C-alpha positions, 0 to 999 in steps of 0.5 A: 500500500502506498502512502497516498492510499487509505487502509482497507476497512476492517470487516467484522467476522474476518478481521475481528469479532466483538465479545462482551463489548470488546474487539477480538482480532482474528489470526487473519488480521494479526497475520495481515498486520505483519508483526507480533505485538507480544500482548498475548493476543488470543489468536496470535498467529506467531505463537507468542504466549504471555508468561504465566504469573509465578505467584 
């Protein structure tokens, strides 16, 4: 995508869904984004998992 092009709009059901009023991004969207944010996303296509609390 060039600098002068608008980003493609997000599509509910393909890029995200809403659960309990919160947006949950799909593996499709996260892989299309192109990088892992290391936030522990539920559908992370990069295999990242947040470390467990050692309590």
